[in-house]
Structure formats: structure tokens, C-alpha cells
C-alpha positions as CSV (number, residue, x, y, z in Angstrom):
1,M,-8.3,-30.8,46.6
2,P,-7.0,-27.2,46.2
3,T,-7.9,-25.8,42.8
4,G,-6.4,-23.1,40.6
5,L,-6.2,-20.4,37.9
6,A,-3.5,-19.8,35.3
7,S,-4.0,-17.1,32.7
8,C,-0.8,-16.1,31.0
9,Q,0.0,-16.1,27.3
10,I,3.4,-15.2,25.8
11,E,3.6,-13.3,22.6
12,F,7.1,-13.4,21.1
13,L,8.4,-10.5,19.1
14,D,10.1,-10.8,15.7
15,S,13.1,-8.7,16.6
16,R,15.3,-9.5,13.6
17,H,14.8,-5.9,12.3
18,L,16.3,-4.6,15.6
19,M,19.6,-6.2,15.1
20,D,22.6,-4.0,14.5
21,S,25.3,-4.7,12.0
22,G,27.0,-7.1,14.4
23,G,23.9,-9.2,14.9
24,N,23.2,-7.9,18.4
25,L,19.8,-7.0,19.8
26,D,19.1,-3.8,21.6
27,A,16.1,-4.3,23.9
28,S,15.7,-0.5,24.3
29,Q,14.6,-0.3,20.7
30,V,11.8,-2.8,21.1
31,F,9.3,-0.4,22.8
32,P,9.6,3.1,24.1
33,V,9.9,3.7,27.8
34,V,7.2,5.8,29.5
35,D,8.3,7.6,32.6
36,L,5.5,7.9,35.3
37,N,4.8,10.3,38.1
38,A,3.7,7.7,40.7
39,E,3.8,7.1,44.4
40,P,7.4,6.5,45.7
41,I,8.6,3.2,47.0
42,D,7.6,2.6,50.6
43,Q,8.4,0.1,53.4
44,N,5.3,-1.9,52.6
45,F,6.8,-2.8,49.3
46,L,10.4,-3.3,50.5
47,P,9.9,-4.7,54.0
48,G,12.9,-4.7,56.3
49,M,14.5,-1.5,54.9
50,S,14.9,1.5,57.1
51,E,13.3,4.8,56.3
52,L,16.7,6.2,55.4
53,S,17.2,3.5,52.8
54,I,13.7,4.0,51.4
55,R,14.4,7.7,51.0
56,A,17.7,7.0,49.3
57,I,16.3,4.4,46.9
58,N,13.5,6.8,45.9
59,Q,16.1,9.3,44.9
60,I,17.8,7.0,42.5
61,S,14.7,5.1,41.1
62,H,12.9,5.9,37.9
63,L,9.4,4.6,37.6
64,R,8.5,3.3,34.2
65,K,5.5,1.6,32.6
66,H,5.8,-1.0,29.8
67,P,3.0,-2.5,27.7
68,K,2.4,-6.3,27.3
69,G,5.0,-7.8,25.0
70,T,7.8,-5.5,25.9
71,V,11.3,-7.1,26.1
72,L,13.1,-5.4,29.0
73,F,16.4,-6.9,28.0
74,F,17.7,-9.8,26.0
75,E,20.0,-12.6,27.1
76,G,23.5,-11.4,26.4
77,D,22.7,-7.7,26.6
78,T,25.0,-5.4,28.6
79,T,23.6,-4.9,32.0
80,S,22.4,-1.3,32.6
81,G,20.6,-1.7,36.0
82,V,17.9,-3.5,38.0
83,Y,14.2,-3.5,37.6
84,V,11.9,-3.8,40.6
85,L,8.5,-5.1,39.4
86,F,5.6,-3.2,41.0
87,E,2.6,-4.3,38.8
88,G,2.0,-7.0,36.3
89,R,3.9,-10.2,35.4
90,A,6.8,-11.0,33.1
91,N,8.4,-14.1,31.7
92,V,12.0,-14.9,32.6
93,L,13.3,-16.8,29.6
94,T,16.5,-18.5,28.3
95,A,17.3,-20.4,25.1
96,N,19.7,-23.1,24.1
97,T,22.0,-23.0,21.1
98,E,19.2,-24.5,18.9
99,G,16.9,-21.6,19.8
100,K,14.7,-23.7,22.0
101,T,13.1,-21.5,24.7
102,L,12.5,-22.3,28.3
103,I,10.5,-20.1,30.6
104,L,12.4,-20.3,33.9
105,R,9.8,-18.5,36.0
106,V,7.1,-15.9,35.9
107,A,8.2,-12.7,37.7
108,L,5.6,-11.2,40.1
109,P,5.4,-7.9,41.9
110,G,8.3,-7.6,44.3
111,D,10.7,-9.5,42.1
112,V,14.0,-7.7,41.2
113,L,15.1,-8.4,37.6
114,G,18.7,-8.2,36.5
115,L,20.0,-8.4,40.1
116,N,22.4,-11.2,39.6
117,S,23.9,-9.7,36.5
118,V,24.4,-6.3,38.1
119,L,26.1,-7.8,41.2
120,A,28.3,-10.1,39.1
121,G,29.2,-7.4,36.6
122,M,28.2,-9.6,33.7
123,S,25.8,-9.4,30.8
124,H,22.3,-10.6,31.2
125,A,21.9,-14.4,31.5
126,V,18.2,-14.3,30.7
127,T,15.6,-12.5,28.6
128,V,12.7,-10.8,30.3
129,E,9.4,-10.1,28.5
130,T,6.2,-8.7,30.0
131,I,3.1,-10.8,29.7
132,Q,0.9,-8.0,31.1
133,A,1.2,-4.2,31.2
134,C,3.9,-3.7,33.9
135,Q,5.3,-1.0,36.1
136,F,8.9,-1.1,37.2
137,A,11.3,1.0,39.3
138,F,14.5,1.1,37.3
139,I,17.8,1.8,39.2
140,A,20.9,2.3,37.1
141,R,23.8,-0.1,37.8
142,E,26.3,2.4,39.3
143,D,23.6,4.0,41.5
144,F,22.4,0.6,42.7
145,L,25.9,-0.6,43.6
146,K,26.7,2.6,45.5
147,F,23.4,2.3,47.3
148,V,23.9,-1.3,48.5
149,K,27.4,-0.4,49.6
150,E,26.2,2.5,51.8
151,H,23.0,0.8,53.2
152,S,23.6,-2.6,54.9
153,D,19.9,-3.3,55.4
154,A,19.3,-2.9,51.7
155,C,22.3,-5.1,51.0
156,L,20.8,-7.8,53.1
157,Y,17.4,-7.4,51.5
158,F,18.7,-7.8,48.0
159,A,21.0,-10.6,49.0
160,Q,17.9,-12.5,50.3
161,R,16.1,-11.8,47.0
162,L,19.0,-13.2,45.1
163,G,19.1,-16.3,47.3
164,R,15.4,-17.0,46.6
165,D,16.1,-16.6,42.9
166,C,18.9,-19.1,43.1
167,H,16.7,-21.7,44.9
168,A,14.0,-21.2,42.3
169,A,16.6,-21.8,39.6
170,Y,17.8,-25.0,41.4
171,D,14.2,-26.2,41.4
172,V,14.0,-25.8,37.7
173,I,17.2,-27.7,37.1
174,R,16.1,-30.5,39.3
175,S,12.7,-30.7,37.6
176,M,14.4,-31.3,34.2
177,C,15.6,-34.7,35.6
178,N,12.0,-35.8,35.8
179,P,9.9,-37.4,33.0
180,V,7.8,-35.1,30.9
181,S,4.6,-36.7,32.4
182,T,5.7,-35.7,35.9
183,R,6.6,-32.1,34.9
184,L,3.3,-31.7,33.0
185,A,1.3,-33.1,35.9
186,R,3.0,-30.7,38.3
187,F,2.3,-27.8,36.0
188,L,-1.4,-28.8,35.6
189,L,-1.7,-29.0,39.4
190,S,-0.2,-25.5,39.7
191,C,-3.0,-24.3,37.4
192,C,-5.6,-25.7,39.8
193,A,-4.7,-23.5,42.8
194,N,-7.8,-21.2,42.5
195,G,-10.1,-23.2,40.3
196,H,-13.3,-24.9,41.4
197,E,-14.4,-28.5,41.9
198,N,-17.8,-29.9,40.9
199,E,-18.8,-33.5,41.3
200,G,-15.1,-34.6,41.6
201,V,-14.0,-32.7,38.5
202,V,-11.7,-29.7,38.9
203,R,-12.1,-26.9,36.4
204,A,-9.5,-24.2,35.8
205,Y,-9.1,-21.4,33.3
206,V,-5.8,-21.8,31.3
207,V,-4.9,-19.4,28.5
208,L,-1.8,-21.2,27.3
209,T,-0.9,-22.8,24.0
210,H,0.8,-26.2,23.9
211,E,3.9,-24.4,22.8
212,T,3.9,-22.1,25.8
213,I,3.4,-25.0,28.2
214,A,6.3,-26.8,26.5
215,Q,8.4,-23.7,27.2
216,R,7.4,-23.8,30.8
217,I,8.3,-27.4,31.4
218,G,11.3,-27.7,29.0
219,C,10.2,-30.0,26.2
220,S,8.7,-29.8,22.7
221,R,5.2,-28.8,21.7
222,E,4.7,-32.3,20.2
223,T,5.6,-34.0,23.5
224,V,3.1,-31.8,25.4
225,S,0.3,-32.6,22.9
226,R,1.2,-36.3,23.1
227,T,1.3,-36.4,26.9
228,L,-2.0,-34.5,27.2
229,S,-3.6,-37.0,24.9
230,D,-2.3,-39.8,27.1
231,F,-3.7,-38.1,30.2
232,K,-7.1,-37.7,28.5
233,R,-7.1,-41.4,27.3
234,K,-6.4,-42.5,30.9
235,G,-9.2,-40.3,32.2
236,V,-6.8,-38.1,34.3
237,A,-7.1,-34.6,32.8
238,E,-7.7,-32.8,29.5
239,L,-7.4,-29.3,28.1
240,V,-10.5,-28.2,26.2
241,G,-9.9,-24.8,24.7
242,T,-9.1,-22.5,27.7
243,T,-10.6,-24.9,30.2
244,L,-8.5,-27.5,32.1
245,L,-10.6,-30.4,33.3
246,V,-9.0,-32.7,35.9
247,H,-11.2,-35.8,36.1
248,D,-9.0,-37.7,38.6
249,P,-7.1,-35.3,40.9
250,V,-5.6,-38.1,42.9
251,A,-4.2,-39.8,39.8
252,L,-2.7,-36.4,38.7
253,E,-1.1,-35.9,42.1
254,C,0.4,-39.4,41.9
255,L,1.8,-38.6,38.4
256,S,3.4,-35.4,39.8
257,V,5.5,-37.3,42.3
258,S,6.5,-40.3,40.2
């Protein structure tokens, strides 16, 4: 059985003091931006782009570093540009009218954040918050649009990135139709990708609260706690502190496809 490691923890900001008189949030006020003198973008990081396109994108990119817990932009913010993630990880979040948060995905190096909003000419549809110290290449909206118009290979590259993002969003939507036990089982299996197995028990390191797991699978914290208790009672899996113990991997896999 493949095993796994998950070690991300979200820390939400109290951003009420950042609201303007109209009740809007300005993500640029959350943390200062630090400009870096770093290596330029190369073809290893943006495979498929020509040297001409790489040179052009380096001329319009601004490398920035943000600490853990930085909100790059809030859902509903005016779109200022795209962020190409170089180092670290960030949560891509959305919330319903009741304020319930859902983590749509975890952005990894190579992901382009804000791409759909820039191309559509609309405000941001999600919130992005770093869960580690991150480094980004920021490209202002007008510069980016001009760049993709003039460089067909870059246009294709970013179109493919957007297509992958769409498919990932469809997977999230489809998963919401499954019972919570199925969603939780799939999440726990994903945490076992790089863990280790000893005498039939899979161990993985998981630094996630029940609340954060609930945000990842789209349910309440109470439901996660109740379902984990049920898994433990059935001898399938349990979460002990920061250690995930999967006692019956086969049963967990069966739950993930039911």
C-alpha cells in the first residue's frame, strides 16, 4: 500500500481592521511585499516556452517573497495581475454566504494564481493565503495580457494551465456529491502517499486540525470529528495528535470509492 505525508496548517487572519468604510478588504494591506533580487524565470520552470518568450516574461515579472499567513488577494478583490508560484504552498479558498470556508486546493510551485480572473476581466473568485513562506513572480494584468497576445507559445502554455485548474475544480464539485465518509477516506488516503507501513499499520504525519480537514472536504468540524470517531470504532483509522494511523488500509480504500 502506498503511504503518505501531509503537513499543512492554515492560520486565518482577523482582517476586520483592514476593511475600508465600504466594508471591502484590501489584501495589499495585510502584509508588506518584499521585492527580491533572484534568478530570472527559465525554461525549466516554464517548459514549452521559447527563449524569446522567457526573455519577455522576465522583463515584466517582479519577484516577491511573502511570509506564511499572507493573503495575496481576497475573493471579490479587483484583479491586479497573476502570481506564478516559485517556492512554498498556498491555500486556494472560497466561502459561502454563511461564511463557511472550503479549501479548493493547495497551490504548489508552478501554479499560476489569479489567471482565470485576469483573462475573464473579473474580480477574484477565490482567496489565496500562503501556508508556508512563498516566492512568486508577479505580472501586472495589462502587461500579462499584452504578453500572451504577442507570444503564441506562452498563450498555449497558460491556456493549458487554466484547463488543468478547471478540471481540478470539476473534481472538487463532483466530490461534494459523495458522502462525508467517502470524502474523508479519500483525504486520509492522500495523506498516506509518503508515510510508512509497519506490521500492516500505515503511519503518516498530519499537522491539520479537524476544522482545517473540514475545510478541505467541505463539511463541518463536528462532522469530521464524528466520522473520525466512527473510523476508529470500526478499526479503520484514527488521528492521534499529529499521527495518522491507518489500521485497515483495504477498508479505507473501500470507503474511498463507496
